[in-house]
C-alpha positions in Angstrom: 16.3 13.8 -32.9 13.6 12.3 -34.5 10.0 13.6 -32.9 8.7 10.0 -33.1 11.7 8.5 -30.9 10.5 5.5 -29.2 9.9 6.6 -25.6 9.0 3.2 -24.5 12.5 1.6 -25.6 13.6 -0.8 -22.9 16.9 -0.2 -20.5 17.2 -3.9 -21.6 18.0 -3.1 -25.7 21.4 -4.0 -26.8 24.1 -1.6 -25.7 26.2 -0.3 -28.6 29.5 -2.0 -29.2 32.8 -0.6 -28.1 34.0 2.6 -30.0 36.3 5.5 -29.7 39.5 6.1 -28.1 40.7 5.8 -24.6 40.7 3.3 -21.7 38.0 4.9 -19.8 34.7 2.9 -19.0 31.0 3.5 -18.4 29.3 2.0 -15.7 25.7 1.8 -16.3 23.4 1.2 -13.3 20.7 -1.4 -13.9 17.8 -1.5 -13.4 17.5 2.3 -14.1 14.9 4.6 -15.9 11.4 4.2 -16.5 9.4 2.6 -13.5 6.3 0.4 -14.4 3.9 3.3 -13.9 5.6 5.8 -16.0 6.0 3.3 -18.7 2.1 2.5 -18.8 1.6 6.3 -18.7 3.6 7.1 -21.7 1.8 3.9 -23.3 -1.4 5.2 -22.6 -1.0 8.8 -24.2 0.9 7.0 -27.3 -2.0 4.9 -27.6 -4.4 7.4 -27.4 -3.2 9.4 -30.0 -2.5 6.5 -32.3 -6.2 5.4 -31.6 -8.1 8.5 -31.4 -5.7 11.0 -33.2 -4.5 14.2 -32.1 -5.5 16.3 -30.2 -5.3 14.3 -27.0 -5.4 16.4 -23.8 -3.4 15.4 -20.9 -3.9 17.0 -17.1 -0.9 17.9 -15.6 2.4 16.8 -17.1 1.6 12.6 -17.8 5.1 12.0 -16.2 7.6 15.0 -14.7 10.3 14.3 -17.9 10.9 17.5 -20.1 11.7 15.6 -22.9 8.8 13.1 -22.6 6.3 16.1 -22.4 8.0 17.7 -25.5 8.2 14.7 -27.3 4.4 13.7 -26.8 3.4 17.6 -27.4 4.9 17.3 -30.8 2.7 14.2 -31.7 -0.4 16.0 -31.0 -0.8 15.9 -27.1 -1.8 19.1 -25.3 -0.7 19.6 -21.9 -3.5 21.7 -19.4 -3.3 22.4 -15.5 -6.9 22.1 -15.4 -10.1 20.3 -16.8 -11.5 23.5 -17.5 -8.9 24.2 -19.9 -10.2 21.1 -22.0 -13.0 21.8 -24.5 -16.5 20.4 -23.4 -16.9 17.0 -24.8 -12.9 16.6 -25.5 -11.1 13.7 -24.3 -8.7 13.9 -21.4 -6.1 11.8 -20.1 -5.2 12.0 -16.3 -1.6 11.7 -15.4 0.7 9.1 -13.3 0.2 11.1 -10.2 -3.6 10.5 -9.8 -6.2 13.3 -9.4 -8.5 14.1 -6.2 -12.6 12.8 -6.7 -12.8 16.4 -7.3 -11.2 16.5 -10.6 -13.1 13.3 -11.6 -16.4 15.4 -10.7 -15.2 18.1 -12.6 -14.4 16.3 -16.0 -17.9 14.8 -15.7 -19.7 18.0 -15.5 -18.1 19.0 -18.9 -18.7 15.6 -20.2 -15.2 14.9 -20.7 -14.1 11.5 -22.1 -11.3 10.4 -19.3 -8.5 8.2 -19.5 -6.9 7.2 -16.0 -3.5 6.8 -16.8 -2.9 6.9 -12.7 0.4 4.6 -11.5 -1.7 1.6 -9.8 0.4 2.3 -6.9 -0.9 5.6 -6.3 -4.5 3.9 -6.8 -3.5 1.3 -4.0 -2.5 4.6 -1.9 -5.9 6.4 -2.6 -7.8 3.1 -1.9 -5.9 2.8 1.8 -7.1 6.4 2.1 -10.4 5.9 1.8 -10.5 2.9 3.8 -9.0 4.4 6.6 -11.0 7.4 6.7 -13.9 5.2 6.8 -12.7 3.7 9.9 -12.3 7.1 10.9 -8.4 6.7 11.5 -6.2 10.1 11.7 -4.1 9.8 8.8 -0.6 10.9 8.3 0.5 11.3 4.4 4.5 12.0 4.2 4.8 13.9 1.2 5.8 17.0 -0.5 3.3 19.8 -0.1 1.6 20.8 -3.6 3.1 17.4 -5.5 0.2 16.1 -8.0 0.4 12.7 -6.2 0.2 14.2 -2.8 -3.0 16.6 -3.8 -4.6 13.7 -5.5 -4.5 11.5 -2.1 -5.2 14.2 0.0 -8.4 14.8 -1.7 -9.5 11.4 -1.0 -10.2 12.1 2.9 -9.6 15.6 3.2 -11.0 15.8 6.9 -8.7 12.9 8.0 -5.3 13.7 6.3 -2.5 15.6 7.3 0.4 16.2 4.9 4.0 15.8 6.5 6.9 16.6 4.5 9.8 16.8 7.4 10.8 14.9 10.5 9.9 18.3 12.5 6.5 19.0 11.0 5.8 15.7 13.1 5.5 17.4 16.2 2.9 19.5 14.6 0.4 16.8 14.0 -2.4 17.0 15.9 -5.0 13.6 16.3 -8.1 13.0 18.2 -7.4 9.4 19.7 -3.2 8.4 19.1 -4.0 5.0 19.4 -6.1 5.5 16.0 -3.5 7.1 13.7 -2.2 5.7 10.7 0.8 6.8 8.2 0.9 6.6 4.3 3.6 7.8 1.7 3.9 9.5 -1.6 4.7 6.5 -3.7 7.8 8.4 -5.7 9.9 9.2 -2.3 12.9 7.2 -1.4 13.2 4.8 1.6 16.0 6.9 2.9 13.6 10.2 2.1 11.0 9.1 4.2 12.7 6.9 7.4 13.4 9.6 9.6 10.0 10.9 9.3 8.4 7.6 9.7 10.7 7.1 12.6 9.7 10.4 14.6 6.1 9.0 14.0 6.6 6.1 15.4 8.0 8.0 18.6 4.9 9.7 19.0 2.4 7.4 18.3 4.2 3.6 19.7 2.9 0.3 18.5 3.4 -3.0 19.7 2.9 -6.3 17.6 2.4 -9.7 19.5 2.6 -12.7 17.5 1.3 -16.1 19.0 3.2 -19.2 17.9 5.6 -21.6 18.7 9.5 -21.1 18.1 9.3 -24.3 15.9 6.8 -22.5 14.0 9.1 -20.6 10.8 6.3 -18.5 9.8 5.4 -17.4 13.6 9.3 -16.5 13.9 9.0 -15.0 10.5 5.9 -12.6 12.0 8.3 -10.8 14.2 10.8 -10.0 11.7 7.7 -8.9 9.3 6.6 -6.6 12.1 9.9 -5.1 13.1 10.5 -4.7 9.3 7.2 -3.0 8.9 8.1 -0.2 11.7 6.5 -2.0 14.8 8.4 -0.3 17.8 8.6 -3.8 19.1 7.4 -7.3 18.4 7.6 -10.3 21.2 6.4 -14.2 20.0 4.7 -16.1 22.5 2.9 -19.5 22.6 0.2 -18.5 25.0 -0.9 -15.8 27.2 1.0 -16.9 30.6 4.4 -16.0 28.7 3.3 -12.1 28.0 5.4 -9.7 30.1 3.3 -6.4 31.4 7.0 -4.5 31.0 6.3 -4.8 27.3 3.1 -2.9 27.2 4.7 0.2 29.1 4.1 3.1 26.8 2.0 1.5 24.3 -1.3 2.9 23.1 -2.0 0.3 20.4 -1.3 -3.8 20.2 -1.2 -5.3 17.0 -1.9 -9.2 17.7 -1.5 -11.9 15.2 -0.7 -15.6 15.1 1.0 -18.2 13.0 -0.6 -20.8 10.5 -0.7 -23.4 13.1 -2.3 -21.8 16.2 -5.7 -22.5 17.3 -7.7 -19.3 17.8 -8.4 -20.1 21.3 -4.6 -18.9 22.2 -5.2 -16.1 20.5 -8.4 -15.1 22.4 -6.3 -15.8 25.6 -4.2 -13.0 24.8 -6.7 -10.7 24.1 -8.6 -11.3 27.4 -4.9 -11.1 29.1 -4.5 -7.5 27.5 -8.2 -6.6 28.2 -7.3 -6.9 31.7 -4.3 -4.7 31.6 -5.5 -1.1 30.0 -6.2 -2.4 26.3 -10.2 -3.0 26.5 -11.2 -2.4 22.7 -10.6 -4.8 19.9 -10.8 -4.2 16.3 -10.3 -6.3 13.2 -7.9 -5.0 10.6 -8.5 -7.0 7.9 -6.3 -7.5 4.7 -7.4 -10.4 3.0 -10.2 -12.6 3.3 -9.3 -16.3 3.2 -11.6 -18.4 1.5 -9.3 -21.6 0.5 -10.3 -24.6 2.4 -9.5 -28.5 2.1 -11.6 -31.7 2.3 -10.8 -34.1 4.9 -8.9 -37.3 3.0 -11.1 -39.3 1.3 -10.9 -42.8 3.1 -11.7 -41.0 6.2 -14.4 -39.2 4.7 -15.6 -42.7 3.6 -15.6 -44.3 7.1 -17.2 -40.9 8.6 -20.0 -41.2 6.5 -20.7 -45.0 7.0 -20.8 -44.1 10.6 -23.2 -41.6 10.2 -20.9 -38.9 10.9 -20.6 -35.8 8.9 -17.2 -34.4 8.3 -17.2 -31.0 10.7 -15.3 -29.3 8.1 -14.2 -26.6 6.6 -13.6 -24.2 9.4 -16.1 -25.4 12.1 -15.6 -24.4 15.6 -13.4 -26.4 17.6 -14.7 -28.0 21.2 -12.3 -29.2 23.6 -12.1 -32.9 23.6 -11.7 -35.7 26.6 -8.1 -35.5 28.0 -6.4 -38.6 27.8 -3.0 -37.2 29.1 -4.2 -37.8 32.8 
């Protein structure tokens, strides 16, 4: 086989026409082969060789495939185990599996020119680990001990992370506060591979999600489905605090609270007060996004408000109770 074979040939490349004898068929799975992170990492090494010329050093195997590593070696890539094997001042590529901050520091000490081919999904897990560590959570990392990706993620917050590889290892997890535990996982594990371990974690550290919203609000109803799909032990939608049932919270250490897009904040605050009076005194905000989109009032209404000397109380002005015209 030509050593300059295209390592990035797409699985969508036209298939060969039928030929040969017999009545058998080949059933070819799709999608298959390279994931986006692997495709990117291989491209990084190929482009680096093309741009800078050989040699280009690569820490660890760029991806876990013997043929890919051998092909890139023939083109001038030199694979090493650690940065101290790279000549001082040389160029090194970090593999798709990611590296810990300590590896970045070691490379900087040796004045290495680094190219980070870490898969963006792995980088996302690293950022989550850092974020949860800053918030002082105990973090359970579901993954294979000794795998490069697990080593890299663990290195982001070694004082907060425990690695769990099997369901039975969940029983050995020691945490400071059972209500402040999160889990993250190695990105290359299958759903089936992690499901039993994650189920055991949920049994040890149960959580309940309580979306506030009406039954005719599709996004409020969907929040229940999303919570259950994401692993909540239970999820109950209520219109208001009065509909809450104390039996739902038996055994729960953490209650997640959210609301649909049509729900006024006052209803959420009522639920918070109800929960605080029943064993959940502490409230923390778990922010995943910062909303910035706002919309102006209709033009005609704005014009009439202006004529009347009234400023439009938008965007996001505090709501106050108006007069009751129903009695």
